[in-house]
N, C-alpha and C positions, 0 to 999 in steps of 0.2 A: 691104947697101945697094941691091940691085936692087929690093926690094919698095918702099923710099922713092922711088926714081926712078919706078917704075910709077905711084905714087900722085900724084906731081907731074904726070906726063905727062897723067893722066886730069883732073886739077884744071885745068891750062892750057887744055884743049880747050873747056871751058864758057865761054861769053862772060861778060865781067865784069859786064854789066848783070844777068845771071841771078843771079850771086853775090850782088850787093847786094840784088836783090829777094828772094832766099831768106833772107838774113841779116836783113833788115828785117821780113820776114814773121814769122820766128821770134821776133823781139823782141817785135813787137806782140803776137802771140798769148800769149807767155809772160806779158808785162805784163798783159794782160787776164785771163788765168786767175789770175794771181797776185792781182789786185785782187779778183776774184770769190771766190776761196777765203779771202782775208783777211776779207772781210765775213761769210762764213758759217761759217767754221771757225777763229774767233780763238784759242781755246785750244790748237788743234793746229798752230799755225803752223810750229814747228821741227820737228815730227814729219813734216809734209808735205815740207819741204825735204830732211830726212834720207831720207825714202822716195825723192824724186826722185833723189837722189844714188845711192842703192842701186840703183834701176832702170836708171840709166845704165851700171853696170859691165859687165853681160853684153854689152850691145851694143857698147861701147867695146873690149872683150876680144876679141869675134869680129871686129871690123873691123881693128884694129891688131895683134893677135896671131896669129889663126888664118889670115889670108889669105896 
């Protein structure tokens, strides 16, 4: 449980306005990239989503498991 407590302590040190800004920025960039890719790569839409999920796995593993 100590690792979870450590992550929450780091999370609470950052101001709330920065959390909102960071979340909104990721959302806007994600929607923008999604729209662009949808227009240019229509037949490959589901493959791009699958690739994105697969690319998230190593980072999530390193952040949540290895630390």
